C-alpha positions in Angstrom: -8.0 -32.6 10.1 -6.5 -31.0 6.9 -9.1 -28.2 6.6 -7.6 -24.9 5.4 -8.4 -22.0 7.8 -6.1 -19.3 6.4 -6.9 -18.8 2.8 -4.6 -16.9 0.5 -5.6 -13.5 -1.1 -3.8 -11.6 -3.8 -1.6 -8.5 -3.1 -1.9 -5.8 -5.8 0.5 -2.9 -6.0 -0.1 -0.2 -8.7 2.5 1.7 -10.7 4.7 4.5 -9.2 4.0 3.4 -5.6 6.5 4.4 -2.9 6.7 2.0 0.1 8.4 3.3 3.2 11.0 1.3 5.1 9.6 -1.4 7.5 6.1 -1.2 6.0 4.2 -4.5 5.8 1.9 -5.3 2.9 -0.3 -8.2 3.9 -2.6 -10.5 2.0 -5.6 -8.8 0.4 -3.9 -5.4 0.1 -4.6 -3.4 -3.0 -2.6 -0.2 -3.4 -3.6 2.1 -6.3 -1.2 3.9 -8.7 0.8 6.9 -7.4 0.4 6.2 -3.6 2.9 6.6 -0.8 2.9 4.1 2.0 4.3 5.5 5.2 7.2 4.2 7.3 6.3 1.2 9.4 2.7 1.0 8.2 0.7 -2.2 8.0 -1.5 -2.4 4.9 -4.2 -5.0 5.3 -7.1 -3.9 3.0 -8.0 -2.5 -0.4 -7.7 1.2 -1.1 -9.6 2.8 -4.0 -8.3 6.3 -4.3 -5.1 6.7 -6.4 -2.5 9.3 -5.6 -2.9 9.1 -1.8 -0.8 9.0 1.3 -1.6 5.8 3.3 0.0 5.3 6.7 -0.6 3.9 10.2 -1.3 0.6 12.0 -3.6 -0.4 10.5 -3.0 1.8 7.5 -5.6 4.3 6.5 -5.7 7.0 3.8 -4.8 10.4 5.4 -4.4 12.6 2.2 -5.5 12.3 -1.4 -4.8 14.1 -4.7 -1.1 14.2 -4.1 1.6 14.3 -6.9 5.2 13.5 -6.8 7.9 13.1 -9.5 11.3 11.7 -9.5 14.0 13.8 -11.1 16.6 11.9 -13.0 20.2 12.5 -11.8 23.2 11.9 -14.0 
């Protein structure tokens, strides 16, 4: 009948986020700055805590207050 049943939602990914291989970021996901998304995770919701490790199916925050840095190689 033309009625929409699966409405869209934005996906927001912050700065300096690492996303592991085979991870799925679905509609409505919000990943704060400095987070790490684990291999094969399915992110389906909004997370509020920056600098966290987020992993699992469905994804959940397992550790916070992490730091990482990328060394430049020449």
